[in-house]
VOLOVO-698956 format. One record per residue (C-alpha): residue in three letters; x, y, z. Coordinates in pm, whole numbers, plus 50000, padded with zeros to 5 digits. Each point is the difference from the previous one (the first is absolute). Layout:
! residues N
alaXYZ
...
This chain:
! residues 359
met429295671594878
gln498995019649702
asn498774975449798
lys498234985450242
ala498185040750035
glu499835000149591
gln497574967349991
ile498355010550283
asn498765032649868
ala499194983349685
leu497854976450153
ile498295031950145
glu499495020549670
leu498864965749837
asn497104995550245
glu499305039450032
glu499784996749605
leu498014968750028
glu497885017150273
asn499135027449819
tyr499004977649702
phe497574982650202
arg498775034150141
asn498725012649662
thr499544972549801
ile495854996849892
ile500054969049935
pro499004972650352
gln503234982150057
leu501084973550238
phe503834989650064
val499944965350179
asp503034983550089
ala500884960749939
his499054993150374
leu496305016249909
ile500435023050195
leu499145036549926
arg502275028149949
lys498505029349839
phe497285010849836
thr498905031249792
pro497335024350107
pro497334992449780
ala500414965350118
met499045007750285
arg497045016849918
gln498594976949809
phe500734965050224
ser499625017050355
leu503824997250057
lys501325015450308
leu503635014750087
ala500104971750246
asp499374971749746
val503745003849863
gly501984973450195
arg497234978049994
pro499084964649822
ile497925003849681
ala498164969850082
asp499065021650353
ile498345026649750
lys498964981849729
glu496465003450061
asn500785039249911
phe500784997649623
arg496654973949981
phe501364976949731
pro500724961850137
thr502844993149788
ile502295025050065
ile502494982250201
glu499974971549767
asn500705024049736
ile502865015750219
gln501544966550059
his499984991449693
val502155029949834
ile502575000450255
asp500274961349937
ser500305000849635
gly501135036349953
asp497295006549702
val497965028349980
leu496704998950081
glu497255014849773
lys496144997850096
glu496795012249991
ile498374997350394
gln496375008050156
thr500295006350350
thr496814992750235
asp498835036249960
leu499514993549646
arg502485022149863
trp502384987949724
tyr503725006350013
gln503144991049749
met502554985350228
asn503694996449937
ile502374982850230
leu503265003949913
pro503334984150158
tyr502485019750187
ile503334988849942
val502795004250192
gln502625005649689
arg503134989050225
asp498534966950092
lys497714995149690
lys497024991550228
thr496195012350078
asn500035017650305
gly496675008849996
val497435017449801
ile498545030749869
ile496185000349929
thr497875023449777
phe496145006949999
val499055015549695
glu495795007650025
ile498424986449692
thr496344996650119
met498735027249787
arg502004985449677
ile497764965650059
arg497415018250053
asp500445020749661
leu500914971549803
lys496994982550137
glu497845028749892
gln501885000349644
glu499294962549925
lys496635008950084
leu499615032849677
ile502314977349773
ala497094973150026
glu497105024049995
his501855014049762
glu500684970249763
leu496574992550040
leu498295029249877
leu502634998749669
asp498724967549991
thr496155004950067
ile500535035449679
ser502014981249755
his497854963650019
asp496445008450165
ile499525030149827
lys501184995249683
thr497924969849939
pro496675020550020
leu501575029349829
thr501034977449705
ser496184988050015
leu498795035950021
gly502015009049669
leu498244976949777
thr497215008250150
ile500125032349836
glu500924983949717
met497104981649969
leu497845032350083
arg501745019249667
lys498434970049768
leu496425009350110
pro497825019149795
glu499465033450152
lys496355007149869
asp497815014350291
met503295003550190
glu500885039150005
arg501724996650360
phe502134970449880
pro502955015149874
val500685021750309
leu499194971550258
leu502674977849837
glu502095028749964
lys500165006950301
val499874957450094
glu503745004349819
asn501165033950192
ser499594978650317
leu501444968949878
thr503335021349858
lys500285010850346
met500044968350172
gln502264989449752
gln502165029250062
ile499924998450392
ile501134961949952
his502485006249791
glu501855024150269
leu499524979950281
thr501644970249841
asp502275010549739
ser500745037150033
arg501835000650343
glu502965020449864
gln498175032350095
glu501935024350270
his498094994750329
arg499024967649889
tyr500954961250208
lys503184990049763
ala500574963749966
val503185001249858
glu502794967649951
glu502905000250190
leu503014978550104
leu498524980650278
asp501914981550267
phe497804969950113
glu501364993550357
his499045035550074
ile496354995749861
leu499784968950230
glu501875021050288
asp496665025349995
ile497944970249968
arg501254986850298
leu499205029150197
thr496535006749866
leu498984965350103
ala501785002250303
pro496994993450212
gln498984970649851
ile503414984649978
asn500485008950342
glu496034987950135
ser500454965949751
ser503644993150154
ala500534997249590
lys503714986449892
ile500815022249653
lys503274987449839
thr501575008649704
asp502474987249686
ile500585027449787
gly501944987449667
phe498425028649810
ser499175037450165
glu499975027349748
ile497335008749765
leu498215032649788
tyr496735000450117
ile497645020150153
arg500425004450381
arg496435003650136
lys499394970649786
leu502664975550108
arg499235004050360
ser496634991449905
ile500764970149837
ile502394990550298
tyr497335017950260
asn497194975249883
leu501734971750014
val501835001150300
asn497085010150195
asn497754971049889
ala502364975450117
ile499225014350320
lys497005006349967
tyr498954968049901
arg502354975950193
ser499064963550219
ser499165003750351
glu501794967750028
arg503745020249949
asn501555035750013
pro500595010049605
glu503194997749818
ile500415019949734
leu503034996349717
ile500365027349739
lys502244989749747
thr501415022149680
his501724987149721
gln500425006649589
glu498094981249772
gly500885008949626
asp498475035249936
phe497955001050357
met500785002350344
val498424971750211
ile498435010350350
ala499344970450188
val497505000450332
lys499774968550180
asp497834992750275
asn498694971850242
gly496495011750081
ile496494985349900
gly501204997049650
ile497344997449699
gly497644973849902
glu500734988149583
asn495935008649946
asn501425038250116
leu502615008949872
thr499055013549602
gly497685019450232
ile502185021450241
phe501515023649760
gly495915012849955
lys498805038550112
tyr498464993050357
gln501204962550019
arg501604988650338
ile502334969450084
ser497564991750276
gln496545016050092
ser501294998550367
gly502575025349955
asp499355037449963
gly500585025749759
ser498845014049705
gly500864968949792
ile501845023249711
gly503584998250077
leu500854969149790
tyr497665012549736
leu502305034650004
val503354980150019
lys499064979549659
glu499025036549877
ile503085014750041
val502284973349901
gly498084991149670
ala500015036349897
ser503495005650011
gly500254968349770
gly500494971850277
arg498184976850151
ile499334978750336
thr499424966450100
val499344981650295
asp500394963550134
ser498544985650351
lys498724972350181
leu496685002350243
gly501685001150360
glu503695004249918
gly500535030449828
ser500305022249677
ile502385014349769
phe499665030649802
thr502375005049731
val500085034949789
tyr501855006149721
leu501045036449952
lys501085006449611
ile503225019350016
lys500865029049829
gly502925009649847
């Protein structure tokens, strides 16, 4: 009798500890048993998903609409059947985004899954921030490109003109030297500004582009979050085959490369099928090779050579500014790499990026 009483007391203590944990956690969590019955939930889950105490003990199927996520029951059943942890980003019908983790609740004695614990971490603001960051990156890259390419050329021409003016006769041109000096001063000032914007970003409070050791899969996860609405709307399937993952590179530049290629794969999808995108990486000599393959509309042979030009779009029917592939080419080329494309009209494309591996 004493052992039985001790076991009951131990169970009571464990239950009180569990209740205390569920009361005090700030994360929406649910406990669903192996029969798909809701057994517990945290106060944040009650507020977030409009749950009531009376919902405890009800089949999850009866209250699935509270979660505004259509495949939640299938996801729970998969974890119960497989015993695997399921992690995914979901968008509910109220347009909020969550990182949903479904963990199997395993009874150690029987080594069987007796239910699942589900956690929801809202990432709506993170996705919005990532989208804003991507927009700023594109604008930043375009600004730098415009300064370093479009403005430097007329500046060079202006410098040559000044040299020609120096050689002209100065007879009856008393003010010529003063005017020439003003032009030279303006030219020098403009060159200094360009230098500061493009080459001298080491000063404090200036945006720093620092190389760091990056994990490609982490970069790809950020891209998934940034493009989550487009992925969801288009029912795109993204598969990966990561054979080489780490590279020393500037984070925002690698994100821009992958973002633009994946975004294009979704944007220029075929109306006859859902987008299927395969992203593969491997090492080839001194290069990390990133291949992005899609089953979209493809590119005609006559257009292959021009798609990397500024303001050139893969399809005139698509939206966008037409600078995505141009920026990718500029970023890759500036770091000693290259990009190629292989495509057939109506069948899809493969964009292959070669990034120099730095020791």
